[in-house]
PLY file of the C-alpha trace (Angstrom):
ply
format ascii 1.0
element vertex 356
property float x
property float y
property float z
element edge 355
property int vertex1
property int vertex2
end_header
0.00 0.00 0.00
1.08 3.54 -0.76
0.06 5.61 2.27
0.38 9.38 2.04
-0.43 11.95 4.71
-0.99 15.53 3.59
-0.87 18.34 6.17
-2.26 16.08 8.88
-3.04 17.86 12.14
-4.72 16.58 15.29
-6.18 18.66 18.10
-8.14 17.50 21.13
-9.86 20.47 22.71
-7.23 23.17 23.23
-4.34 20.68 23.02
-2.41 20.00 19.83
-1.37 16.35 19.61
-0.01 16.56 16.06
1.27 19.66 14.32
0.77 19.88 10.54
2.90 17.22 8.86
3.42 15.56 5.49
4.56 11.96 5.29
4.66 9.52 2.39
5.53 6.00 3.48
7.73 3.80 1.33
5.39 1.02 0.10
5.93 -2.57 1.29
8.70 -1.50 3.65
9.01 -0.99 7.41
8.66 2.54 8.75
9.52 3.01 12.42
7.82 5.84 14.32
10.49 6.75 16.86
10.01 9.11 19.77
9.55 9.41 23.52
6.23 8.84 25.26
3.68 11.46 24.13
5.72 12.29 21.03
2.61 11.68 18.90
3.30 8.14 17.67
0.02 6.54 18.76
-2.00 9.57 17.65
-0.44 9.39 14.19
-0.95 5.65 13.99
-4.64 5.97 14.89
-5.08 8.51 12.09
-3.32 6.16 9.65
-5.60 3.28 10.68
-8.85 5.23 10.48
-9.53 4.91 14.21
-9.51 8.72 14.49
-10.28 11.42 11.96
-7.64 14.17 11.80
-8.57 17.75 12.67
-7.12 18.81 9.32
-5.38 17.26 6.32
-5.91 14.17 4.19
-5.00 10.47 4.34
-4.49 8.86 0.93
-4.30 5.08 0.44
-3.11 4.09 -3.04
-4.20 7.53 -4.22
-7.72 7.30 -2.75
-8.78 9.76 -0.06
-9.68 7.63 2.98
-9.74 10.48 5.51
-12.36 9.64 8.10
-13.11 6.20 6.61
-13.47 4.01 9.72
-11.06 1.18 10.35
-13.78 -1.49 9.94
-14.14 -0.41 6.30
-10.41 -0.59 5.60
-8.06 -3.55 5.29
-5.72 -2.75 8.18
-4.10 -5.04 10.77
-3.07 -3.70 14.19
-1.06 -5.06 17.12
-1.03 -3.16 20.41
1.10 -3.09 23.57
-1.50 -5.18 25.38
-1.98 -8.83 24.53
-5.33 -8.52 22.74
-6.73 -11.94 21.83
-10.18 -13.54 21.90
-10.18 -15.13 25.39
-12.80 -17.82 24.68
-11.06 -19.03 21.49
-8.11 -21.40 21.29
-4.83 -20.13 19.92
-5.58 -21.85 16.61
-8.99 -20.20 16.35
-7.53 -16.80 17.24
-5.05 -17.05 14.37
-7.68 -18.45 12.02
-10.31 -15.76 12.73
-9.34 -13.35 9.90
-8.95 -16.27 7.48
-12.45 -17.53 8.30
-13.92 -14.04 7.84
-12.49 -13.99 4.32
-13.75 -17.51 3.61
-10.29 -18.76 2.67
-9.35 -22.34 1.91
-6.50 -24.25 3.58
-6.94 -22.45 6.89
-5.46 -25.22 9.06
-2.27 -25.29 7.00
-1.90 -21.50 7.11
-2.44 -21.46 10.88
0.20 -24.17 11.31
2.70 -22.24 9.14
2.23 -19.02 11.13
2.39 -20.85 14.45
5.69 -22.45 13.42
7.13 -19.10 12.31
6.31 -17.57 15.69
7.19 -20.70 17.72
3.73 -21.20 19.22
2.75 -24.45 17.48
2.74 -26.44 20.79
0.02 -24.13 22.14
-2.54 -24.20 19.33
-5.18 -26.02 21.44
-4.73 -23.80 24.50
-6.66 -20.67 25.49
-4.77 -17.34 25.63
-5.07 -17.20 29.43
-2.98 -20.37 29.64
-0.03 -18.66 27.89
2.72 -16.36 29.08
2.73 -12.72 28.05
5.28 -13.33 25.33
3.32 -16.26 23.94
0.09 -14.22 23.93
1.78 -11.44 21.97
3.02 -13.98 19.46
-0.58 -15.09 18.99
-1.67 -11.49 18.36
1.17 -11.09 15.83
0.24 -14.33 14.08
-3.38 -13.20 13.77
-2.28 -9.86 12.31
-0.01 -11.62 9.81
-2.82 -14.01 8.86
-4.93 -11.05 7.81
-2.39 -10.21 5.06
-3.48 -6.60 5.24
-1.70 -4.16 2.91
-1.15 -1.91 5.95
0.08 -3.37 9.26
0.39 -1.11 12.31
2.24 -2.17 15.46
2.08 0.15 18.47
5.04 -0.71 20.75
4.12 -4.42 20.58
7.12 -5.60 22.63
7.15 -2.99 25.39
5.49 -5.22 28.00
7.78 -8.19 27.42
10.99 -8.98 29.27
14.40 -8.21 27.80
15.12 -11.69 26.45
11.71 -12.05 24.77
12.03 -8.60 23.19
15.38 -9.56 21.70
14.00 -12.80 20.27
10.87 -11.21 18.79
12.73 -8.25 17.30
14.87 -10.59 15.25
11.87 -12.67 14.20
9.86 -9.60 13.22
12.70 -8.31 11.05
12.62 -11.59 9.13
8.82 -11.63 8.86
8.64 -8.04 7.60
11.38 -8.68 5.04
8.86 -10.48 2.83
7.58 -7.09 1.65
3.94 -8.22 1.60
2.68 -5.26 3.66
3.51 -1.65 4.38
4.48 -1.88 8.05
4.42 0.95 10.59
6.08 0.16 13.92
6.03 2.58 16.87
8.75 2.46 19.51
10.56 4.60 22.06
13.79 2.61 21.62
16.45 3.68 19.09
17.97 0.19 19.24
14.70 -1.27 18.00
14.64 1.13 15.05
18.19 0.17 14.08
17.45 -3.55 14.33
14.30 -3.29 12.22
16.05 -1.14 9.59
13.87 0.16 6.81
12.88 3.79 7.32
12.45 5.91 10.42
10.21 8.90 11.15
11.37 10.79 14.25
8.62 12.50 16.27
8.91 14.89 19.18
6.15 16.83 20.87
3.73 16.15 18.03
6.16 17.31 15.33
7.66 15.19 12.55
11.35 16.09 12.70
12.89 13.83 10.06
12.02 10.88 7.82
14.35 8.73 5.76
16.32 5.48 5.65
16.98 4.44 9.23
20.77 4.28 8.89
20.85 7.72 7.25
18.70 9.34 9.95
20.92 7.78 12.63
24.16 8.89 10.98
22.97 12.35 9.95
20.31 13.62 12.37
19.27 16.99 10.94
19.01 18.59 14.37
19.89 18.17 18.02
16.27 17.17 18.71
16.58 14.26 16.27
19.93 13.26 17.73
18.45 13.19 21.24
15.55 11.03 20.10
17.83 8.65 18.20
20.45 8.05 20.90
20.35 5.46 23.67
22.07 6.20 25.97
21.55 9.93 25.36
24.14 11.66 23.20
26.77 13.57 25.18
26.25 17.28 24.45
28.94 19.86 25.21
28.97 23.63 24.72
31.71 24.80 22.36
33.02 27.87 20.62
34.20 28.10 17.03
37.98 28.51 16.86
40.58 28.89 14.11
41.41 25.19 14.02
38.07 23.76 15.07
36.14 24.01 18.34
37.16 25.05 21.84
35.44 23.02 24.54
35.12 23.90 28.26
38.38 24.16 30.19
40.10 25.33 26.99
40.23 21.85 25.43
40.70 22.12 21.66
38.96 19.77 19.26
40.19 19.66 15.68
37.00 19.61 13.58
36.67 21.26 10.17
33.77 23.71 10.31
31.78 25.15 7.40
32.49 28.76 6.50
30.49 31.39 8.42
29.63 29.00 11.25
28.05 30.59 14.31
30.45 31.13 17.18
28.27 29.31 19.74
28.20 25.59 18.98
27.15 22.32 20.57
29.29 19.22 20.22
27.52 15.85 20.18
29.37 12.66 21.09
27.67 9.28 20.99
28.47 7.12 24.02
29.71 4.37 21.70
32.33 6.75 20.24
34.20 7.01 23.56
36.85 4.41 24.39
39.27 3.64 27.22
42.14 2.74 24.88
43.72 5.43 22.75
44.64 5.44 19.06
46.70 7.77 16.93
45.03 11.17 16.61
42.66 10.68 19.55
41.74 13.42 21.99
42.49 12.25 25.56
40.00 13.25 28.27
41.25 12.23 31.75
38.67 12.01 34.53
37.25 10.07 37.45
34.53 7.43 37.50
31.22 8.60 38.93
29.12 5.57 38.04
29.55 2.27 36.22
26.69 -0.05 35.28
26.40 -3.23 33.24
23.47 -3.56 30.83
23.27 -6.74 28.80
26.61 -7.19 27.09
27.68 -3.53 27.50
29.14 -1.43 30.31
28.12 2.21 30.74
30.63 4.33 32.61
29.98 7.93 33.68
33.19 9.94 33.89
33.74 13.45 35.24
36.17 15.12 32.80
37.44 18.70 32.34
34.84 19.23 29.59
31.96 17.90 31.71
30.42 14.54 32.61
30.58 12.04 29.75
28.91 8.64 29.38
30.87 5.97 27.51
29.33 2.75 26.20
31.93 -0.02 26.27
31.40 -3.41 24.69
31.74 -6.25 27.18
31.82 -6.34 30.97
34.29 -3.90 32.57
34.92 -3.27 36.26
35.53 0.29 37.51
35.98 1.49 41.08
33.98 4.61 41.92
36.30 7.60 42.08
39.09 5.82 40.22
40.99 7.58 37.46
40.23 6.75 33.84
40.98 8.39 30.52
38.41 8.45 27.73
39.61 8.70 24.15
37.77 10.25 21.22
38.47 10.38 17.51
37.59 13.98 16.49
36.20 12.60 13.21
33.40 10.95 15.23
31.81 14.09 16.66
28.68 15.94 15.62
28.54 19.73 15.55
25.28 21.67 15.88
24.88 25.42 15.35
23.30 27.88 17.79
19.82 26.94 16.48
20.46 23.24 17.06
20.76 22.40 13.36
23.41 19.93 12.15
26.63 21.47 10.83
29.05 18.52 10.85
28.43 14.76 11.03
30.95 11.93 11.20
31.91 10.39 7.90
30.18 7.05 7.29
33.28 5.09 8.18
33.85 7.07 11.39
30.26 6.97 12.68
0 1
1 2
2 3
3 4
4 5
5 6
6 7
7 8
8 9
9 10
10 11
11 12
12 13
13 14
14 15
15 16
16 17
17 18
18 19
19 20
20 21
21 22
22 23
23 24
24 25
25 26
26 27
27 28
28 29
29 30
30 31
31 32
32 33
33 34
34 35
35 36
36 37
37 38
38 39
39 40
40 41
41 42
42 43
43 44
44 45
45 46
46 47
47 48
48 49
49 50
50 51
51 52
52 53
53 54
54 55
55 56
56 57
57 58
58 59
59 60
60 61
61 62
62 63
63 64
64 65
65 66
66 67
67 68
68 69
69 70
70 71
71 72
72 73
73 74
74 75
75 76
76 77
77 78
78 79
79 80
80 81
81 82
82 83
83 84
84 85
85 86
86 87
87 88
88 89
89 90
90 91
91 92
92 93
93 94
94 95
95 96
96 97
97 98
98 99
99 100
100 101
101 102
102 103
103 104
104 105
105 106
106 107
107 108
108 109
109 110
110 111
111 112
112 113
113 114
114 115
115 116
116 117
117 118
118 119
119 120
120 121
121 122
122 123
123 124
124 125
125 126
126 127
127 128
128 129
129 130
130 131
131 132
132 133
133 134
134 135
135 136
136 137
137 138
138 139
139 140
140 141
141 142
142 143
143 144
144 145
145 146
146 147
147 148
148 149
149 150
150 151
151 152
152 153
153 154
154 155
155 156
156 157
157 158
158 159
159 160
160 161
161 162
162 163
163 164
164 165
165 166
166 167
167 168
168 169
169 170
170 171
171 172
172 173
173 174
174 175
175 176
176 177
177 178
178 179
179 180
180 181
181 182
182 183
183 184
184 185
185 186
186 187
187 188
188 189
189 190
190 191
191 192
192 193
193 194
194 195
195 196
196 197
197 198
198 199
199 200
200 201
201 202
202 203
203 204
204 205
205 206
206 207
207 208
208 209
209 210
210 211
211 212
212 213
213 214
214 215
215 216
216 217
217 218
218 219
219 220
220 221
221 222
222 223
223 224
224 225
225 226
226 227
227 228
228 229
229 230
230 231
231 232
232 233
233 234
234 235
235 236
236 237
237 238
238 239
239 240
240 241
241 242
242 243
243 244
244 245
245 246
246 247
247 248
248 249
249 250
250 251
251 252
252 253
253 254
254 255
255 256
256 257
257 258
258 259
259 260
260 261
261 262
262 263
263 264
264 265
265 266
266 267
267 268
268 269
269 270
270 271
271 272
272 273
273 274
274 275
275 276
276 277
277 278
278 279
279 280
280 281
281 282
282 283
283 284
284 285
285 286
286 287
287 288
288 289
289 290
290 291
291 292
292 293
293 294
294 295
295 296
296 297
297 298
298 299
299 300
300 301
301 302
302 303
303 304
304 305
305 306
306 307
307 308
308 309
309 310
310 311
311 312
312 313
313 314
314 315
315 316
316 317
317 318
318 319
319 320
320 321
321 322
322 323
323 324
324 325
325 326
326 327
327 328
328 329
329 330
330 331
331 332
332 333
333 334
334 335
335 336
336 337
337 338
338 339
339 340
340 341
341 342
342 343
343 344
344 345
345 346
346 347
347 348
348 349
349 350
350 351
351 352
352 353
353 354
354 355
């Protein structure tokens, strides 16, 4: 499906939930709606589905104006955060329900195929209440896939699952969506999820659409500081800087050699992703000595907070590392890996593709 939004706006009473935006989704690809809670993701998704009519603007599906056409009159599949299944039906009947509505043949075989894809074939005769949360969400996903809708909308479908289940389902969903049978819209607050799903990403903040494009491109070249904040986990390190003859001067007089465009504003902000900071130096690195304020292990990474002359920095180190609080440590940074934003928060300099 080719879904196009033209000057869509959504107001509820005096509150604006979506500011006027234009968005044309890439057909039969995955588009991730990325943003914090209350960024406007669910509101936008409800407009796309036909659950809500926008206050202004048009929704076009394959060139046809479907603005205000209710969801029951459109071929749309949705999966929510909650595990929404028919409680009195078995797992098999839940998955089969859209197939039966369409009067399809070979329903049992299709149900078996979907159950195997989502690893729920042992539970086909059970009721949803007899399953774990992760298993119930797999049932909801299988039912949505069975519908074969040209537009599939998933509103943070993994948020209520534990870490291990989220990791498993993310990988499986990437493979399922790769078939290109549907235009998929997937809402999430997690940048990691957007990167794993690939495709395209639309970054939302406070009801505004900030940027839309291929996920890797939006990650590497966020057009503004607001996009960079939304697409960084942990948050991007942001430091005040001043334009200098040979680059940027950071707090405490630390010089950073970064080529700036001509006529750059004097007041700048330097952005450093946590993954760009290391504890082992290389030729050309800037050394930032400091003391450890906090160290925490998350999954297979270690996050260390270091008080340096330029301010507190958070480094994301691969693997498990042990740091004593208050101990001395030096962080190293390749100047080619920094972002530079002007006084208005717009991107001036991004790392080259190889450096990012």
